[in-house]
N, C-alpha and C positions, 0 to 999 in steps of 0.2 A: 504493500500500500504506500510505501514511501515515494514511489514514482509519481503519485498523484500530487505531491507537493512541488514537483519540479517546475511547473509553470509559474509559480510565485517568484522564481528567480528573475523572470523577465521584467516585471514592474519594479522589483527591488533594484535591479541594475540601473534602470532608467531614473529612478528616484535619486540614487547616488550620483548619477551624472548631472541631474538637475540641481542638486545641492552644490556640487562643485562649480557648475556654470553660474549659479546665483552669486557665488563669491567673486566672480570676475564678470560683472555685468556690462562692461564698456565695449569700446571698439576694438576689433581684432584681438580677441581674448586668448591668443596663443594656442596652447594644446587643448583648450576646452572643446573646440570644434572637433578635433580628431577623437577625443575621448567620448564625446556625445555620439559621434558616428559609430565608433566601436561599440558603445553600449547598445545602440539600436541594432547593430548587426548581431551582437551577442544575444539580445532578446529574441531575434529572429531564429537564431540557431537553437536556442532553448525551446522555442515553440515547435520547431521541426523535430527535435529529439522527442518532445512530449507526444507529438503526433505518431511517431514511430512506435513509441511505447504503448500508445493506445491500440495500435494495430496488433501488437504482440500480446499485450496483457488484458486488453478489453477496457470498457468504460468503467467509471466509478467516481465516487465523491470522497474526498479526503476527510479525515476526522477534523472537527472544528478546532481551530486555534483560538479559543476564547471560552466564555462561560455564558450560560443561560441563552444559548442560541445566537449570541452576538460575538462576532469575531471574523476570522478569515477561514474560508474553506474553498476548495477547488473542485468544480464539477468538470471532469474531463470526458468528453464524448465527441461525436462527429461534429456537432454544432460549435462547441467551444474550440475544438482543435482547428476547424476551418477558419474561424474568426481570429484566433491567436496568430496563425501563420499569416493571414491576410493583413491584419493591422500592423504586426511587427515588420513585415516586408515593406509595406507602403511607408511606414514610419522611418525605416532605414533609408529608403530612397529619398524621401522628402528632406530628412536631415542632411543627407549627403549633398543634395541639390542646394539647400539653403546656405550651406557654408560659403559658396561662391556668390549666390544671389544677394545675400545680406552683407557682403563684404563692404566695409566702410561705414556701416550704420553705427550710430553712437551707442545703441543699446543691444548690440549683437549678442553679447553674453547673456543678458536677461532674456532675450528672445529664445535663445537655445534652451535656457532653463525651463521656460514655460512650455516649449514644444515637448521636451522630455516628460514633464509632468502631465501634460495632456495625454501623451501616448501611454504613460503608466496607468492613468486613470481608466482609459478605454480598455486596456488589457485586464485590469482588475475587474472591470465590468463584465467582459465576455467570459471570464473564467469563474464567475461567482457561483458558489455552491449554496449560498443562503440568501434570504431576502434582505437582511440588513446590509450585507456587503453590496448587493446590487443597487440598493438605494443610495448608499454612501458614495459608491463609485460613479453612479449616475450624476449625483450632485457635484462631485469633484471634477468630473469632465466638463460640465458647464462652467464652473468657476474658473478653471484653468484656461478654457477656450476664451472666456470673456477678456482675460488679460491679453491674449493674442490679438483679439479683435480691436483692442484699444492700443495697439502698438504705436499708432500715430494719434495720440489723444487730442492734439490740437486741431484735428480735422473735424468739422461739425458733422459731416456725413458719417464719419466713423463713430462718433458719439451717439448719433441717432440710431444707427444700426445696432450698436452694442446694447443700447438701452432697450430697444425693441426685442432683441434676442434674450436679454435678461428677464424681461417680463414673461415671455413665452416659456423660458426655462424654469422660472419659479412656479408657473402654473403646472408644468409637466411634473416637476418634483412634488408639488402638493398632491396631485391626483395619484401619483405613483406611491407616495407615502400612505394615502388612503387605501390603495389596493393591498399594500403590504400589511397594514393593520388588520384588514378584513380577512386576508388569507391566513394570518397567524391565528386570529380568533376562530376561524372555521376549522383549522387543522391542528392547532396546538403545537405547531413546529415552524421553524424558519428554514428547514432544509428543503431546497427547491425540488430535488428528485423525489423526496417523500411526498410532497404536495402533488406533483404531477402524476404519481402512480396511485394516489388515493383520492383524487378529486371526484366530487359528486356534484350533480346538477341540482343546485338549490339557489335560493335568492342571494345568499352571500357570495357564492361562486360567480353568479351572473353579474352582481354588482362589481366584484373584483375584476372580472373580465372587461366590463365597461370602462373602469378606471384605467386598466392597463392599456386598452385601446386608445383612450383619450391621451394618455401620456405618450404613446407611440406616435400618434398622428401629429401631436404638437412638436415632438422632436424631429419628425420627418418633414416638417415645413409643408403641411397639407392645407388646402384651402379651408377657411379664409385667413389662417395664421401663417401664411407662407412668406410674407413680405420681407422678413428679416434676412432670409437667405439671399435675396436678390440685391441687398444693400450692403453686404459685408465685403464688397470688392475693394474697399479702402485698405483692407488688411493686405500684407505682403502675399504674393502668389503662393509661397509654400504653405501659408495658413489656409488659403483657399483649397489647395490640393489636399491637405490633411482633413479639412472640414468635409469636403464633398466626397472624398474617397474613403474616409474612415469614420469620423464622428457622426455624420448624418445617418450612418447605418444603425445607430443605437436603437432607433425606434423599431426598425425591422427586426433587429436581433431580439428585442423585448417580446414582440409578437411570436416569433419563432420559438424562443425559449419557453414561453408559457402557452404553447400550442394546445396542450391538453385542457388547460383552463379555458381557452378561447372556444374550443369545440363544445364546451358545456353551455355556451350562450349563442345559439343560432341567430338570434336577433342582432346581437353585437356584430357577428360575422357579416350579416347582411349590410349593416351600416358601413362596415369597412369596404365592402364591394362597391357600394354606391359612392361613398366619398372618394375612394381611391380611383375608381373609374372616371368620375367627373374631373378630379384634379389632374389625372393623366392626360385627358383630352384638352383640358384648359391649359395646362403647362406646355404641352406640345405645340399648341397653336400659338400661344404667346411667344414661345421661343423663336418661331419663324419670323417674327416681326422685330426682333431686337438687333440693332446695328452693332453693339459692342460685343466683342468676343466673350469676355468673362461673364457678362450679364446673360448672354445667350446660353452659356454653359450652366449658369445657375438655374435658369428656367428648365433646362434639360434635366438637371438633377431633381427638381421638383416633380417633373413628369415621371422620371424613372422610379423615384421613391413611391410615387402614387401607384404606379403599376405593380410595384412590389407589395404595397398595402392591399391592393385588389387581389393579388395572388394569395395572400394570407387569408383574406376574407372568403376566398373560394376553397380554403383548406389545402392549398397546394404549397405546403410549407417547405418541402425539399426544393421545389422550383424557386421559391422565394429566396432561399439561402444561396442557390446557384446564381440567381439574379444579383444578389448583393456582391458576390465575389467578382462576377464579370463586370458589373458596373463600376465597382471600385477601381479595378485595374485600368479600365478604359478612362475613367474620369481623372485619375491621377496623371496618366499620360497626357490627357487633353489639357489640363491646367499647366503642367510643367512645360509643355511645348507650345503654350498659347502665344508666346512671343514670336513664333514663326508664322502665326496665322495670317497676318497682314501680308507678309511676303509671299506666302503660298497662294492667297487669293489674287494678289496682283499678277502672279504668274499665269493665271487662267485668262485666256484671251476672251472667252465667251462664257461667263458664269450663267448658270441656269440650265434648264433642260435642253438637250441637243435638238429635239424635235417636239412639237406640240401635238399630243395625242388627241384624236377626236373622241366623241362620246362612244362610238362603236369600238374604237381601240381600247378604251378604258374597260368597257364591258367584257371584251374578249380577254383582256389581261386578268381581270378578277376571276373569270370562269376558269381560265387555264391554271392560275395559281391555286385555286381550290382543288382542281382536278389533280394537279401534281401532289398536293398535300394528301389527298385521299388515296392516290396510288401508293405513295411512300408509306402511309399509315397501314394500308392493306398488306404490303409486303413485309414491313417490319412488325406489324401486328398491333391492331387497336385493342386486342384482347388484353385484359388486365389494366388498361388505361381508364382512368376515371373520366366521366363526362366533362368535368371541369377542366381537366388537362387537355382533352381533345378540343374543347371550345377555346381555350387559351391559345392553342396552336393555330386555330383559324384566325384569331385576332392578330397573331404575329405574321401570318401569311398575308394579311391585308397590306402590311407594310411592303412586302415583297411585290405585291400586285402593283403598287405605285411605280416601282422600277420597271416592271414588265410593261406597263403602259407606255413608258418612254421608248422601250425597245420595239413595241408594236406600232408606233406612230408611222404614218405613211412615208415621212421623209427620213426616218431613222435608218442608218446603215444596218445591213444584215448581221454584221459582227456584233453590234450592240444587242440585237434581238437574241442571238445565240448566247451571249454572256448573261443576259438577264434570266433566260430560261435555266441556264446552269446554276445561277445564283439561287433561284427559287428551289431547285432540286437539292442543292447543298444545304440550304437553310432548313428544309423539311427534314432531311436525314439527320442533320445536327441536332435539331430539336428533339427528335425521338431518342437519339443516342444519349444526349446529355440528360434527358429526363430519366432514362433507365439508370444511368450512372448515379445521378443524384438520389434516386429512390433506394438504390442498392447501398450507397454509402451511409445514408441516414436511417436505414431500416433498424428498428429497435430503439431508435432515439426519438424520432418524430412519428406521430400517429399517422396511420393511413388516411387517405381522403375518403370521407363517408359518401354514400350514395346521396345524390341530391333529392331534396323534397320539393314540394310545390313552390315554396318561396325561392329556393336555390335555382329551380328551373326558370322561374320568372326573371331572376337577376341575370342568369346566363344569357337568355334571349335578349334582354335589354342591353347587355354589354355588347353582344354580337351586332345588334342593330346600330347602336351608338357608334362603335368603332368603325363599322362598315360605312355608315353615312359620312363620317369625317374623312375616312380614307378615300372615298369616291370624290368628295368635295375637293380634297387636296389634289387628287390626280387630274381633275378637270378644272383646276384653278385658272390656267391660262385662257380657258374658254369664257369664264365669267368674270375675270379680273377687271375688264374695262367698265363694268357696270358701276355706276356711282355708289351703290350700296356697298360694294367691295372696298372702296376707299374709306368709307366711314367705319366699316367693320375692322379694317386694319388699324385705324386710329384707336378704337376702343380696345382692341386686343393688345396693341403695343403698350397701353397703360394698364394692362392686367385687369380690365373691366372695373378699374378704380377700387378694387377691394382693399388694396394696400393703403390707398389714400384715406379710406374710411377708418382703417385701423390707426393711421397716424393721427387723425383728429381725435379719436377716442383716447389715444395715449397722451396727447397734449392736454386733453381735459382732465385725465387722471392726475397728471403732473401738476396742473394748476391747483386742483383741489387739495393735493397733498401738501403743496407749498403753503396754501392758505390755512 
């Protein structure tokens, strides 16, 4: 059982590096940067070794280092191992990148210290074996991130974004604390694994599930409390990379970790599908209207986190975990390479679609995309796949249909058509293969997807129709873009339907009342 304590070395090493960096807070702090990078790499190595031990010895929860259910304990299973490796790897890359990016800053050492503390907090969160630890680590992550968001405290936009994030964070911490209290009262234990294996569907569990869901959607920047994520661009790029590729995943991790509790509350799961589906469509459309690279990436993160929330609402927890891993790796690369975006765009002679597809081309593209998906599913086997997973694959193939429409346009070269068909085929095969892999890896850790009831069927149909309509509208956009209504819609979307402005006014009102 001693191997279960091994993951604790990762945050302890980073905390030691943070303390050392905090003693050298100024410009070009010498060996601090090398030591911080080495600490992050060591944390990654520890996570990798812990994962190997998990494969050899199996999952488990370490004995509590504390009393009365309060203290440190490690839950090592497929979920925590995946998150430990992911967070430590991205943290190592970001710290390595920031050493050069932040060179010359007067508070470089302090910046490195808070980066290490943020990483340590996230690692403690994802390995948590008890409720108190997960609540403390959740709060510590928010507090450490707040200091990074205020790295340039003299900037008014940074102050506003950090204040908005702080309000949302305190709300998420409050509701999570309520969920923790209810779960302890209902089960008489703080051990997470014990709670998940003995959970019963009653009013206390349903209330706890609702509070966990609220905490998760607040942390995941879901509508209408999403505005803070689009305004934290004043922070240095390494902070954005760590936030969008690591910290923002805390909400999704919370839903996945408490999957058994969430399944006891079908109504709460339905709310997650509705909110996640709407925010995914909303964020994806707004993203297309943003001229700034980092702001566009922020809206992309909102949409991706929303899609992950919808996956959790559909009880596709293994796919949600896979989504977190894939999105984190992509988004870390996107932010760290965002400086090259302007040069890359300038190198494109003709931005936009190569050819404008007609309505007939779009219809043909969607039919062929669904046929390809159906054929691949038939060959690889729809047997054993839940209705929710099959429907999610259809939604994903809608995105491929948009590319197919470009290839089927009358003026498009044949090579483009062949490439888009191959892309649709590869996407379908990859979806089924990755789904099988994710379910195999998390078997015994995450609950299987239950058969849908009438409510779930209604939500699945609603999701298919909603995403299908938006995909068709996007594919045919060049045909209706000249209409005056399209220009007005673009203005409203570029402002995020003004939801963030309303939150700003409410926040200013709260501030004035608190001062008075």
